[in-house]
C-alpha positions as CSV (number, residue, x, y, z in Angstrom):
1,M,0.2,0.3,0.2
2,T,1.4,3.9,-1.0
3,A,0.1,6.9,1.0
4,L,-2.9,8.7,-1.3
5,P,-1.4,12.6,-2.3
6,W,-1.3,15.1,0.2
7,T,-0.8,18.1,0.3
8,L,0.5,21.0,3.5
9,E,-2.2,22.9,5.3
10,C,-1.2,25.9,8.0
11,S,-2.5,24.7,11.2
12,A,-3.3,28.4,12.2
13,C,-3.9,30.4,8.8
14,V,-7.8,31.4,8.4
15,P,-9.1,31.2,6.0
16,V,-7.0,28.1,5.5
17,R,-3.0,28.0,3.7
18,T,-2.3,25.0,1.6
19,R,0.9,24.8,-0.6
20,S,2.2,21.5,-2.4
21,A,4.5,19.6,-0.6
22,E,7.1,19.6,-3.2
23,G,10.7,20.5,-1.8
24,L,11.5,21.0,1.7
25,P,8.7,22.4,3.5
26,G,8.9,24.5,6.9
27,V,6.8,26.3,8.6
28,C,4.1,28.6,6.9
29,D,5.6,31.3,5.2
30,V,2.5,33.9,5.9
31,C,2.1,33.7,9.4
32,G,4.6,30.9,10.9
33,A,2.9,28.6,12.2
34,P,3.2,24.2,11.6
35,Y,2.1,22.8,8.7
36,L,0.0,19.7,8.9
37,V,-0.5,16.6,6.1
38,R,-3.6,16.8,4.5
39,Y,-4.7,13.6,2.3
40,E,-6.7,13.6,-0.2
41,S,-8.7,11.0,0.9
42,A,-8.1,8.3,3.8
43,P,-8.0,4.3,3.2
44,S,-11.1,2.2,3.6
45,P,-11.8,0.0,6.0
46,E,-11.1,-2.7,3.5
47,H,-7.9,-1.4,4.1
48,K,-7.7,-3.0,7.4
49,A,-7.7,-7.2,5.9
50,Q,-4.4,-5.9,4.7
51,L,-2.3,-5.2,7.4
52,R,-2.6,-9.0,8.3
53,R,0.5,-9.2,5.9
54,Q,2.3,-6.5,6.8
55,R,5.6,-6.2,9.1
56,W,5.1,-5.0,13.0
57,T,6.7,-2.0,12.5
58,M,5.0,1.2,11.7
59,W,5.4,0.7,8.3
60,R,2.7,-1.0,8.3
61,Y,0.5,1.9,8.4
62,D,2.2,3.0,4.9
63,S,-1.2,3.6,3.3
64,W,-1.4,6.6,6.1
65,L,2.0,8.2,6.2
66,P,3.5,10.2,3.0
67,L,5.4,7.7,1.1
68,A,5.0,8.2,-2.7
69,P,4.4,5.9,-5.0
70,G,7.4,2.6,-4.6
71,E,9.8,4.6,-2.6
72,H,11.7,2.5,0.5
73,P,11.9,4.4,3.4
74,V,14.9,5.2,6.1
75,T,13.8,2.9,8.1
76,L,15.8,0.7,11.0
77,G,12.4,-0.9,11.7
78,E,10.6,1.4,14.3
79,G,7.3,1.1,16.0
80,G,5.8,-2.1,16.5
81,T,5.9,-1.1,20.5
82,P,4.5,-3.5,23.7
83,L,1.2,-2.4,25.4
84,L,1.4,-4.1,28.9
85,K,-1.0,-4.5,31.2
86,A,0.0,-2.3,34.6
87,T,-1.4,-4.9,36.6
88,R,0.2,-4.2,40.6
89,V,1.0,-0.7,39.7
90,G,-2.6,-0.1,38.9
91,A,-3.9,-2.1,42.3
92,R,-1.5,-0.1,44.0
93,H,-2.7,3.4,42.8
94,G,-6.6,1.9,42.1
95,F,-6.7,1.7,38.6
96,E,-8.6,-1.3,37.4
97,Q,-7.5,-1.2,34.1
98,L,-4.4,0.3,33.8
99,W,-1.8,0.0,30.4
100,V,1.6,1.0,29.3
101,K,1.8,1.4,25.4
102,D,6.7,1.3,26.2
103,E,8.2,3.2,23.4
104,S,11.5,2.3,25.0
105,T,11.6,-0.5,22.4
106,N,12.1,1.5,20.2
107,P,15.4,1.0,18.0
108,T,17.1,4.3,19.0
109,G,15.6,4.0,22.8
110,S,12.3,6.2,22.2
111,F,9.3,7.2,20.4
112,K,11.3,10.0,18.4
113,A,12.8,7.2,16.2
114,R,8.7,7.6,14.7
115,G,9.3,11.3,13.6
116,L,12.5,11.7,13.2
117,A,12.4,7.9,10.2
118,V,9.9,10.0,8.3
119,A,11.4,13.4,8.7
120,V,14.8,12.3,7.4
121,T,13.2,9.6,5.1
122,R,10.8,13.2,3.0
123,A,13.5,15.1,3.4
124,V,16.1,13.0,2.0
125,A,13.7,12.5,-0.8
126,G,13.5,15.9,-1.5
127,G,17.5,16.4,-1.8
128,A,18.8,16.8,1.6
129,K,22.2,16.1,2.4
130,A,22.4,17.4,6.3
131,F,20.3,18.1,9.1
132,V,20.1,19.9,12.0
133,I,18.0,19.6,15.6
134,P,17.5,20.6,18.6
135,T,17.8,18.1,21.5
136,A,17.2,17.4,25.3
137,G,18.1,14.6,24.3
138,N,16.4,11.6,22.7
139,A,15.6,13.8,19.2
140,G,19.3,14.3,18.5
141,V,19.9,10.3,19.6
142,A,17.7,9.7,17.2
143,L,18.4,11.8,13.8
144,A,22.4,10.9,14.3
145,A,21.3,7.6,13.8
146,Y,19.0,8.1,10.7
147,A,20.5,10.9,8.6
148,T,23.8,7.9,9.1
149,R,20.7,5.0,8.0
150,A,20.3,7.4,4.4
151,G,24.0,8.2,3.9
152,V,23.8,12.0,4.8
153,T,24.8,14.5,8.2
154,A,23.8,15.5,11.2
155,R,24.4,18.1,13.8
156,V,22.4,18.6,17.0
157,Y,22.6,21.2,19.8
158,A,22.1,20.5,23.2
159,P,22.1,21.4,26.8
160,N,25.5,21.3,29.0
161,E,23.2,19.0,31.1
162,T,22.2,16.4,28.6
163,P,22.2,12.9,30.5
164,R,25.9,11.2,30.2
165,P,24.4,8.8,28.9
166,I,22.7,10.1,25.5
167,R,25.2,12.6,25.0
168,E,27.5,8.9,24.2
169,Q,24.7,7.8,21.8
170,I,24.5,11.1,19.6
171,R,28.2,10.8,19.2
172,A,28.3,6.5,18.8
173,F,25.8,7.1,16.0
174,G,28.0,10.2,14.0
175,G,26.0,12.7,15.7
176,D,28.2,16.4,15.6
177,L,27.4,17.3,19.0
178,Q,27.7,20.4,19.9
179,L,26.8,21.4,23.7
180,L,25.7,24.6,25.0
181,E,25.1,26.6,27.9
182,G,20.8,26.9,28.3
183,H,17.8,25.1,27.7
184,I,16.2,23.3,24.5
185,G,15.4,26.4,23.2
186,D,19.0,28.4,23.3
187,C,19.8,25.7,21.2
188,G,17.1,26.4,18.6
189,I,18.3,29.6,18.2
190,A,21.8,28.0,17.7
191,V,20.0,25.5,14.9
192,R,18.1,28.1,13.1
193,L,20.8,30.0,12.7
194,H,23.2,27.0,11.4
195,A,20.4,25.8,9.1
196,A,20.2,29.1,7.9
197,N,24.3,29.6,7.1
198,T,24.6,25.6,5.6
199,G,21.7,25.0,4.4
200,A,21.2,22.5,6.8
201,V,17.5,21.0,6.6
202,D,16.1,22.3,10.4
203,V,14.1,19.6,11.5
204,S,13.2,20.6,15.1
205,T,10.3,19.9,16.9
206,L,7.1,21.3,14.3
207,R,9.1,23.1,11.9
208,E,8.7,20.4,9.9
209,P,5.6,18.5,8.6
210,Y,6.1,15.1,8.4
211,R,7.5,14.4,12.8
212,I,4.0,15.0,12.8
213,E,3.0,12.0,10.6
214,G,5.4,9.6,12.1
215,K,4.3,10.3,15.6
216,K,0.6,9.6,14.2
217,T,1.8,6.0,14.4
218,L,1.3,5.8,18.1
219,G,-2.4,6.7,17.4
220,L,-2.6,4.3,14.7
221,E,-0.6,1.7,16.3
222,L,-2.5,1.4,20.1
223,A,-6.0,1.6,18.2
224,E,-4.9,-1.4,16.0
225,Q,-4.3,-3.0,19.1
226,L,-7.2,-2.7,21.3
227,G,-9.2,-3.4,18.5
228,W,-9.7,-1.2,16.7
229,T,-10.7,0.6,19.7
230,L,-8.9,3.4,22.4
231,P,-9.3,3.9,25.7
232,D,-11.0,6.6,28.0
233,A,-8.6,8.4,28.5
234,I,-4.4,8.7,27.7
235,I,-2.3,10.3,29.5
236,Y,0.8,11.8,27.6
237,P,4.2,13.6,29.1
238,T,4.6,16.7,26.8
239,G,7.7,18.6,25.9
240,G,7.2,19.8,22.1
241,G,4.2,18.0,22.2
242,T,4.2,15.7,18.8
243,G,2.3,12.8,20.3
244,L,0.0,14.3,21.5
245,I,-0.8,16.5,18.4
246,G,-0.2,13.5,16.0
247,M,-2.4,11.0,18.6
248,W,-4.9,13.5,18.1
249,K,-4.5,13.5,14.1
250,A,-4.7,10.1,13.9
251,F,-7.9,9.3,16.2
252,Q,-9.4,11.8,14.0
253,E,-8.5,10.6,10.2
254,L,-8.9,6.5,11.9
255,R,-12.4,8.2,13.0
256,D,-13.2,9.7,9.9
257,S,-12.5,7.3,8.1
258,G,-14.5,4.5,9.5
259,W,-11.6,2.4,11.1
260,L,-12.9,2.8,14.4
261,R,-15.9,1.3,16.7
262,G,-16.2,3.6,19.7
263,A,-15.6,7.1,20.9
264,L,-12.3,9.1,21.3
265,P,-10.2,9.3,24.1
266,R,-9.9,12.4,26.7
267,M,-5.8,13.3,26.4
268,F,-4.2,14.6,29.2
269,T,-0.9,16.1,29.3
270,V,1.8,15.9,32.0
271,Q,4.0,18.4,32.2
272,A,7.1,18.6,35.2
273,E,6.6,21.9,38.1
274,G,9.6,23.5,36.9
275,C,8.4,23.7,33.2
276,A,4.7,23.4,32.7
277,P,3.7,25.9,29.9
278,V,1.2,24.4,29.0
279,V,-0.6,23.3,31.7
280,R,-0.6,27.5,32.4
281,A,-2.2,27.7,29.5
282,F,-4.7,25.1,29.9
283,E,-5.8,26.6,33.5
284,T,-5.7,29.6,32.5
285,N,-7.7,29.2,29.2
286,A,-4.6,30.9,26.9
287,E,-4.9,30.0,23.8
288,R,-0.7,29.9,23.4
289,S,1.1,29.3,25.7
290,T,3.5,32.1,27.0
291,P,7.5,31.1,27.6
292,W,8.1,29.6,31.1
293,E,11.4,31.3,32.9
294,N,13.9,29.3,34.6
295,P,13.0,26.2,33.1
296,T,14.4,23.3,35.8
297,T,13.0,19.2,35.7
298,V,15.1,15.7,35.9
299,A,13.3,15.1,33.2
300,A,15.1,16.7,30.5
301,G,12.4,15.6,27.5
302,L,9.6,17.8,29.5
303,R,12.2,21.2,30.4
304,V,10.5,23.1,26.9
305,P,9.8,26.4,27.7
306,S,8.1,27.3,24.4
307,P,7.1,25.2,22.2
308,L,6.0,25.9,19.5
309,G,2.9,23.4,18.9
310,D,1.4,24.7,22.3
311,R,-1.8,26.4,20.0
312,L,-2.4,22.5,18.3
313,M,-1.8,21.2,22.0
314,L,-4.3,23.2,23.9
315,R,-6.8,22.1,20.9
316,A,-6.5,18.2,21.1
317,L,-6.8,18.3,25.2
318,R,-10.1,21.0,25.1
319,E,-11.6,19.3,21.6
320,S,-10.9,15.5,23.9
321,K,-12.2,17.2,26.8
322,G,-9.6,16.1,28.6
323,G,-6.9,18.0,30.0
324,A,-3.4,19.1,31.7
325,V,-1.6,18.5,34.9
326,A,2.2,19.2,36.7
327,V,4.2,17.2,38.8
328,S,6.9,17.1,40.4
329,D,10.1,15.8,39.7
330,G,9.9,13.1,43.0
331,A,6.8,12.1,42.4
332,L,7.3,11.8,38.7
333,Q,10.9,10.1,39.7
334,Q,9.2,7.9,42.5
335,A,6.8,7.0,39.6
336,A,9.7,5.6,37.1
337,K,10.8,3.9,40.1
338,E,7.5,1.7,40.6
339,L,7.4,1.2,36.7
340,Q,10.9,-0.3,36.9
341,T,10.4,-2.7,39.5
342,L,6.8,-3.5,39.6
343,E,6.1,-4.1,36.0
344,G,9.4,-4.3,34.9
345,V,9.3,-1.1,32.7
346,D,12.4,0.6,32.1
347,A,10.6,3.9,32.1
348,S,12.5,7.0,31.8
349,P,11.8,10.2,33.5
350,E,9.0,11.6,31.2
351,G,7.2,8.1,32.1
352,G,7.5,8.3,35.4
353,A,5.7,11.6,34.9
354,A,2.7,9.9,33.0
355,L,2.0,7.2,35.8
356,A,2.3,10.4,38.1
357,G,-0.3,12.5,36.0
358,A,-2.5,9.5,35.9
359,I,-1.9,8.9,39.6
360,E,-3.3,12.8,40.7
361,L,-5.9,13.1,38.0
362,K,-7.4,9.6,39.8
363,R,-7.1,11.9,43.1
364,R,-8.9,14.8,41.7
365,G,-11.6,13.1,39.8
366,T,-10.6,13.5,37.0
367,I,-10.0,9.7,36.2
368,Q,-12.1,7.1,37.2
369,A,-10.9,4.2,39.1
370,G,-12.7,2.0,36.3
371,E,-12.1,3.9,32.8
372,R,-9.6,1.9,30.8
373,V,-6.4,4.2,30.9
374,V,-3.5,4.3,28.2
375,L,0.1,6.3,29.7
376,F,2.9,6.7,27.2
377,N,6.5,5.5,28.7
378,T,8.7,7.8,25.8
379,G,11.7,6.7,26.5
380,A,14.2,4.5,28.1
381,G,15.3,4.8,31.3
382,W,18.9,3.3,31.3
383,L,19.8,6.4,29.0
384,Y,19.2,9.1,31.9
385,R,21.9,6.9,34.0
386,A,25.6,8.0,34.7
């Protein structure tokens, strides 16, 4: 199967502004907002039967992804991650149906593999020879690996305090790692300067349209694993937000195509108390977040003080009748330890944040004990250990 033709649609312009998928698109050249991929139509329900013949990777959904006819993706076998029942953790905290989608089993140790595989595939098809990215850690590892897989180069800008195993993995995959003082926003400034000076393709979060399509497979995969139904609630640790945005896009596309049975889930974002711009914006009914001053958290992937996708995240939370919650570093570290010692899931701090957020939402009465709840462990805990 191959995806149907697609165009790119600005996520903010009114009336909606579109452009072709030709070349190497960045953000909207009028308003600077992210582009979203829009397909001419969706695969029919009959295509579901063909999935039985597809490998258990995210590319089994190639008819839902931006691939040209006859094109082979840049892949390391990403996706196909397990959905695990968290029976003991659930019993400890009063959840009757708690599940963990464990993204630590991806080739580069995190969910970032999904988005970067698609972004690199599309950019290389458009003629890219060099890439650049800012990272809190895992995106840099993934870009280094997929750039090497494609036979091109990658420069990675990361904060000095990026965990040592992550720095070593970036270098091991051939990435040109540049460490800077400050946070990921400061690294983003360096990335845009490097891209302007060298022509390297900037694959920062939402500054090109295809990482979302890769992250969309989180939702496609979850739906298939649950028999083409969806949980009552999804708890997602959020920094840049492409996973949350991509899943909500996937669920709407699945619904519109007739592939799903039942209702869409409520989407909940979890951030760290020391860096929670989306939580603050949600709680104050704002349409955009304001930059978080002096962001601090041990969960490196959540240390994103000014996410470009804030508007899209807030839209997903509100359309789904979900919400947002911030948790302390102590709570997320304890929750990660519980996933490790009670369930054998090597949770990252961000995965711990998802569990801590679920516990807090249940305490508030926002989530009920009998609801089917899926939380995401977005990366491997070993990448954070010195």
